[in-house]
C-alpha positions as CSV (number, residue, x, y, z in Angstrom):
1,M,108.5,91.4,91.2
2,H,112.5,92.8,91.1
3,D,111.5,96.2,89.7
4,F,109.0,96.6,92.6
5,L,111.7,96.2,95.0
6,E,114.0,98.3,93.7
7,A,111.2,101.2,93.0
8,V,110.6,101.5,96.5
9,P,114.3,102.4,98.1
10,A,114.0,105.8,94.7
11,R,113.5,109.3,95.3
12,T,109.7,108.9,94.0
13,P,106.8,109.5,95.7
14,A,105.6,105.7,95.0
15,P,105.6,102.5,96.0
16,G,105.4,103.8,99.4
17,G,103.9,102.3,102.7
18,G,100.5,101.0,101.1
19,A,102.0,99.2,98.4
20,V,104.8,97.4,100.7
21,A,101.7,96.1,103.2
22,A,99.5,95.1,100.4
23,I,102.9,93.2,99.1
24,A,103.4,92.5,102.7
25,L,99.6,91.2,103.4
26,S,99.8,89.2,100.0
27,L,102.8,86.8,101.2
28,A,100.8,86.8,104.5
29,C,97.9,85.0,102.5
30,G,100.0,82.3,100.8
31,L,102.3,81.5,103.7
32,T,98.5,80.7,105.1
33,A,97.4,78.6,102.3
34,M,101.0,76.8,102.1
35,A,100.9,76.2,105.4
36,A,97.6,75.5,105.6
37,R,98.1,72.9,102.3
38,F,99.7,70.6,104.8
39,A,96.7,70.8,107.7
40,P,95.9,67.2,108.5
41,D,93.8,65.0,106.2
42,D,91.1,64.9,108.8
43,W,90.7,68.6,109.9
44,E,87.5,69.9,108.4
45,R,87.9,73.4,107.8
46,R,91.4,72.6,105.0
47,S,89.9,73.7,102.2
48,E,88.0,76.0,103.1
49,V,90.9,77.8,104.9
50,V,92.6,77.8,101.5
51,A,90.3,78.4,99.8
52,R,89.6,82.1,101.8
53,A,93.5,82.5,102.0
54,E,94.0,82.5,98.7
55,E,90.7,85.1,97.9
56,L,92.8,87.3,100.2
57,R,95.6,87.3,98.2
58,A,93.7,86.9,95.0
59,A,92.6,91.0,97.0
60,A,95.5,92.1,98.4
61,Q,97.4,91.9,95.5
62,P,96.5,94.3,93.2
63,L,95.9,96.7,95.7
64,A,99.6,97.3,95.4
65,D,99.7,98.6,92.3
66,A,96.4,100.8,93.0
67,D,98.0,102.4,95.8
68,A,101.1,104.2,94.1
69,A,98.3,105.2,91.9
70,A,95.5,106.4,93.8
71,Y,99.5,108.4,95.1
72,A,99.7,108.9,92.4
73,E,96.3,111.1,91.5
74,Y,96.2,112.7,94.6
75,L,99.7,114.4,94.1
76,R,97.7,115.8,90.6
77,D,95.0,116.2,92.3
78,P,95.0,116.8,96.2
79,A,91.1,116.9,96.5
80,A,90.5,113.1,94.6
81,S,91.6,112.1,98.3
82,D,89.1,108.8,99.1
83,A,91.9,106.2,97.3
84,I,94.3,107.3,99.4
85,V,91.7,106.1,102.4
86,A,89.8,103.3,100.6
87,I,93.2,101.3,99.7
88,P,95.0,101.3,103.3
89,F,90.7,100.7,104.8
90,E,90.8,97.4,102.7
91,L,93.9,96.8,103.3
92,A,93.3,96.5,107.0
93,R,90.4,94.7,105.9
94,L,91.7,91.8,104.6
95,A,94.9,91.5,106.6
96,A,92.5,91.6,110.2
97,E,90.7,88.0,108.4
98,T,94.0,86.5,107.4
99,A,95.1,87.0,110.9
100,E,92.3,85.3,112.2
101,L,92.8,82.7,109.0
102,A,96.7,82.0,110.6
103,A,96.6,81.9,114.5
104,L,94.2,79.7,113.1
105,V,96.3,77.6,111.2
106,A,99.2,77.7,114.0
107,A,96.3,75.8,116.2
108,D,94.3,73.4,114.5
109,G,97.2,72.6,111.3
110,N,100.2,71.0,110.9
111,P,102.7,71.7,113.7
112,N,105.6,71.5,112.1
113,L,104.6,74.0,109.7
114,R,103.1,76.4,112.6
115,G,105.7,78.6,112.6
116,D,104.7,79.9,108.5
117,A,101.1,79.8,110.3
118,A,102.6,82.3,112.6
119,A,104.9,84.3,110.1
120,G,101.5,85.1,108.4
121,A,100.0,86.3,111.2
122,D,103.1,88.7,112.4
123,L,102.3,90.3,108.3
124,A,99.4,90.6,107.9
125,A,99.5,92.1,111.6
126,A,102.5,94.7,110.5
127,A,100.4,95.3,106.8
128,A,97.2,96.3,109.5
129,T,98.7,98.4,111.7
130,I,100.9,100.0,108.6
131,A,97.4,100.8,106.6
132,A,95.9,101.7,109.9
133,R,97.7,104.5,110.0
134,L,98.0,105.2,106.1
135,V,93.9,105.6,106.9
136,A,94.7,108.2,110.5
137,I,97.0,110.6,108.3
138,N,95.1,110.7,105.6
139,E,91.7,111.2,106.8
140,P,91.8,112.9,110.6
141,G,89.4,111.5,113.4
142,G,87.2,110.2,109.9
143,P,85.1,107.2,110.6
144,R,87.5,104.6,108.9
145,A,90.4,105.4,111.0
146,A,89.3,104.3,114.1
147,A,87.7,101.7,112.6
148,A,91.2,100.4,110.5
149,A,92.7,100.8,114.1
150,R,90.0,98.8,115.4
151,L,90.6,95.9,112.2
152,A,94.9,96.1,113.2
153,D,94.4,95.9,117.0
154,A,92.7,92.8,116.0
155,A,95.4,91.2,113.6
156,A,98.2,92.9,116.4
157,E,96.0,89.9,119.2
158,H,96.1,87.2,116.5
159,A,99.6,87.9,116.3
160,R,100.1,87.9,119.9
161,R,98.3,84.8,120.2
162,M,101.2,83.1,118.0
163,A,104.2,84.2,120.6
164,A,102.5,81.8,123.1
165,P,104.0,78.4,123.4
166,D,100.6,76.7,123.7
167,V,99.2,78.5,120.0
168,S,96.0,78.8,121.4
């Protein structure tokens, strides 16, 4: 992790926004899983939510390296542009689902971990916004740009719900 944190501000084109969004999303998934593990024993969705948050985390983590590699490849060959759109689009999709799960955990889970679940929703929404912007930049007017924007809007709405006192 230290190497990654040192690489971000370096004068190199990658890792950049996509890789950082993938790490933020991984952390969002981790917070969601952790908060769900502390949900009341009688919450019937606890195991399902923990498992899905862990699946999302496992899917998001490798996208940090994949995004950096895709951008490096794009710099060598601009015709190899699909990955620089496909990877952030996948990030937006995963982030929207993570924000929804985090909102569910904040609403129905352990009230003592509501802030952690809400932080997961916030991080997921930020990752979705970054990813959607990258899709729009790299495929302006393309079909994935509009879909990614909708995913980012959905993630942001789940995070906004966390700001309400009743988080429902």
